[in-house]
C-alpha positions in Angstrom: 135.8 83.7 117.7 135.2 84.8 121.3 132.4 83.0 123.2 130.9 86.2 124.3 130.3 87.3 120.7 127.9 84.5 119.9 124.5 84.4 121.5 121.5 82.9 119.7 118.4 82.9 121.9 115.2 80.9 121.6 112.9 81.4 124.5 113.1 77.7 125.5 112.6 77.6 129.2 111.4 74.0 129.2 112.3 70.9 127.2 109.9 68.6 125.6 110.5 66.1 128.4 109.6 68.8 131.0 106.5 69.7 129.1 105.1 66.2 129.8 104.4 67.6 133.2 101.8 69.8 131.6 99.7 66.8 130.3 96.8 65.8 132.5 96.2 62.2 133.6 94.3 60.4 130.9 90.6 59.4 131.5 88.0 57.9 129.2 86.1 60.9 128.0 82.6 61.2 126.6 82.0 62.1 123.0 82.3 65.8 122.3 80.9 67.8 119.4 83.3 70.7 119.5 80.7 73.3 120.4 82.1 76.4 122.2 79.8 77.5 125.0 79.2 81.2 125.8 81.1 80.5 129.1 84.0 79.1 127.1 84.1 82.1 124.8 84.1 84.5 127.8 86.9 82.6 129.4 89.0 82.8 126.2 88.3 86.5 126.0 89.4 87.1 129.6 92.6 85.1 129.1 93.5 86.8 125.8 93.3 90.1 127.7 96.2 89.0 129.9 96.4 88.7 133.7 94.8 91.6 135.4 94.2 92.4 139.1 90.6 92.4 140.4 90.6 96.2 139.8 91.6 95.8 136.2 95.3 96.7 136.3 97.6 94.8 133.9 99.9 92.2 135.5 101.2 90.3 132.6 100.5 89.1 129.0 98.8 86.0 127.7 99.6 84.0 124.7 98.8 85.2 121.2 95.3 84.4 119.7 96.7 81.7 117.5 98.1 79.7 120.4 96.4 76.7 122.0 94.6 77.0 125.3 96.3 73.9 126.8 97.0 75.7 130.1 93.3 76.2 130.5 92.2 72.6 129.7 90.0 70.7 132.1 90.1 67.0 132.7 87.3 64.5 132.8 86.7 62.6 136.0 85.1 59.3 135.0 84.1 58.6 138.6 82.1 61.8 139.1 81.3 62.1 135.3 82.3 65.8 135.5 84.9 68.0 133.8 87.2 69.2 136.6 90.0 71.7 137.1 93.5 70.4 136.0 96.4 72.1 137.7 99.5 71.9 135.6 102.5 70.8 137.7 104.7 73.1 135.8 103.3 76.1 137.7 101.8 74.3 140.7 105.2 72.9 141.8 106.8 76.4 141.5 104.2 77.7 144.0 104.1 74.8 146.3 107.8 74.0 146.5 109.6 77.4 145.9 107.1 79.9 147.2 105.2 78.0 149.9 108.4 76.0 150.7 106.6 72.7 151.0 107.9 69.3 149.9 105.2 69.0 147.2 105.2 68.7 143.4 101.9 70.5 142.9 99.1 72.4 144.5 96.2 70.5 145.9 93.6 73.0 144.8 93.1 76.6 143.7 90.4 77.3 146.3 90.3 81.0 147.1 93.0 81.8 144.6 92.2 85.0 142.7 93.9 87.1 140.1 95.4 89.1 142.9 96.8 86.0 144.4 98.6 85.2 141.1 100.1 88.7 141.2 101.2 88.2 144.8 102.9 84.9 143.8 104.7 86.6 141.0 105.9 89.3 143.3 107.1 86.9 145.9 109.1 84.8 143.4 110.5 88.0 141.9 111.8 89.3 145.2 113.0 85.9 146.6 114.8 84.7 143.5 115.7 87.7 141.4 119.4 87.4 142.2 119.6 83.8 140.9 116.9 83.5 138.3 116.8 87.0 136.7 116.8 86.6 133.0 115.4 90.0 132.0 118.0 92.5 132.9 117.7 95.1 130.2 121.1 96.9 130.4 123.3 95.0 128.0 125.9 97.7 127.7 128.9 95.5 128.6 127.7 92.8 126.3 127.4 95.3 123.4 130.7 96.9 124.2 132.4 93.5 124.0 131.1 93.0 120.4 128.2 90.7 121.4 125.4 89.9 118.9 122.0 88.5 119.6 119.6 86.6 117.4 116.4 86.2 119.4 113.5 84.3 117.9 110.1 83.3 119.3 107.2 81.4 117.8 104.1 83.6 117.5 101.9 80.7 118.6 104.0 79.6 121.5 101.6 78.2 124.2 104.3 77.8 126.9 105.9 81.3 127.1 103.9 84.3 125.8 105.4 85.7 122.6 104.7 89.2 124.0 107.3 88.6 126.7 110.1 88.5 124.2 108.8 91.6 122.5 108.5 93.4 125.8 112.1 92.4 126.7 113.4 93.6 123.4 111.6 96.9 123.9 112.9 97.2 127.5 116.5 96.9 126.2 115.7 99.5 123.6 114.3 102.0 126.1 117.0 101.4 128.7 119.9 101.7 126.4 118.7 104.4 124.0 116.5 106.6 126.1 117.5 109.8 124.3 116.5 108.5 120.8 113.2 108.4 119.1 111.4 105.0 118.5 112.7 104.6 115.0 116.2 105.8 115.9 116.6 103.6 118.9 115.2 100.6 117.0 117.8 101.1 114.3 120.6 101.5 116.9 119.5 98.3 118.7 119.3 96.3 115.5 123.0 96.8 114.9 123.6 94.1 117.5 120.3 92.7 118.7 117.6 91.5 116.4 114.3 89.9 117.3 112.5 87.6 114.9 108.9 86.4 115.4 108.1 83.1 113.7 104.5 83.0 112.3 102.6 80.0 113.4 105.4 78.4 115.4 104.8 76.8 118.8 107.3 76.5 121.7 110.6 76.2 119.9 109.1 73.8 117.4 106.6 73.4 114.6 103.0 73.8 115.4 100.7 70.9 114.3 97.8 73.3 114.3 99.5 75.7 111.9 101.6 73.3 109.8 102.1 75.8 107.0 104.3 78.0 109.1 108.1 77.9 108.6 110.8 77.4 111.2 114.4 78.7 111.2 117.0 76.1 110.6 120.3 78.0 110.0 120.6 80.4 112.9 124.1 79.5 113.9 125.3 80.1 110.3 123.7 83.5 110.3 125.3 84.3 113.7 128.7 83.3 112.5 128.4 85.3 109.3 127.3 88.3 111.4 130.1 88.1 113.9 132.9 87.1 111.6 131.9 88.8 108.4 129.7 91.7 109.5 126.7 90.5 107.5 123.7 91.7 109.4 120.7 89.3 109.2 118.1 91.6 107.7 115.7 88.7 107.6 116.2 85.3 109.1 116.2 82.2 106.9 113.5 79.6 107.6 112.1 76.5 106.0 108.6 75.0 105.6 109.1 71.6 107.3 105.4 70.5 106.9 102.1 71.5 105.3 101.4 72.6 101.8 104.8 74.1 101.1 107.1 71.6 102.6 110.7 72.2 101.6 110.2 75.8 100.5 112.3 78.6 101.8 110.8 81.5 103.8 112.2 84.7 105.4 111.4 86.0 108.8 111.0 89.7 109.5 113.1 91.5 112.1 110.8 93.2 114.7 109.2 95.8 114.5 108.7 95.0 110.8 105.8 92.7 110.2 105.1 90.2 107.4 102.6 91.2 104.7 101.5 88.6 102.2 100.3 89.4 98.8 99.2 87.7 95.6 97.4 84.9 97.3 100.2 84.4 99.8 102.8 83.9 97.2 104.9 86.9 98.0 105.8 88.6 101.3 107.2 91.9 102.3 108.4 93.1 105.7 106.5 96.3 106.4 106.2 98.9 109.2 102.7 98.8 110.5 102.0 101.0 113.4 98.7 99.4 114.3 100.4 96.0 114.5 103.3 97.4 116.6 100.8 99.0 119.0 99.4 95.6 119.8 102.8 94.5 121.2 103.1 97.5 123.6 102.1 96.8 127.2 101.4 99.0 130.2 101.9 96.9 133.3 100.2 99.3 135.6 99.7 96.7 138.4 103.4 97.2 139.3 105.0 100.1 141.0 108.4 99.3 139.6 109.5 98.6 136.0 108.7 95.1 134.7 111.2 94.1 132.1 
């Protein structure tokens, strides 16, 4: 079995160890009643809309509504008795060390940083490191011609990498490689060798404690081997409930663009074509003058 024929992808850009960088320094915090303020609701609404420039043009996507808002968490300063900004070192170090080229592991502040500044940082990183860090090249013609297969899965409640980024890449490959075909025809052609599966409720390459009833795929390599060696296309992807009310039960994941539809009090599920749902995964990144894959 040639190595180039097997490629199982999970959008796992960081490990659990690396994610510890995201956790703020612990302080003794005052009692909280869980009330969401109007300002908090407005902040959530703006974030869910995705990053936009100050004139409203779309720069990139945010996480799905079911994801946590850990990137937006503040931290309590017991000295000042105030909730203050917490800059995650995962992003801060990238800007300080690789964009500003300083020997620093985080930014000191976000003073005068605007949405436009974030876009400028993204563009600088793109131009400076595209030749070494590019992971979104959409023309996979050589890979397909060599008999390559891709099983690509992504948790729908991933709070580290937006689920929409995987959908957008899948769509970029479809549009690049099958420009002459209709949406349904190009999707069918792409699915012969590249299939994307979204995992309901799953977090960043793992179970989600906030949505414990969601399943998680456990046998991807077996499916890949069966596809490559025996020609068995994974129409759905096998998954298992590892926690929650249905622990141990089997589940099936739908191949995008089909979406899961539960019936009979959640006891049965069908993979259905739902245009309204598909439309929510289509993005127009009009802040960029060049294609963003």
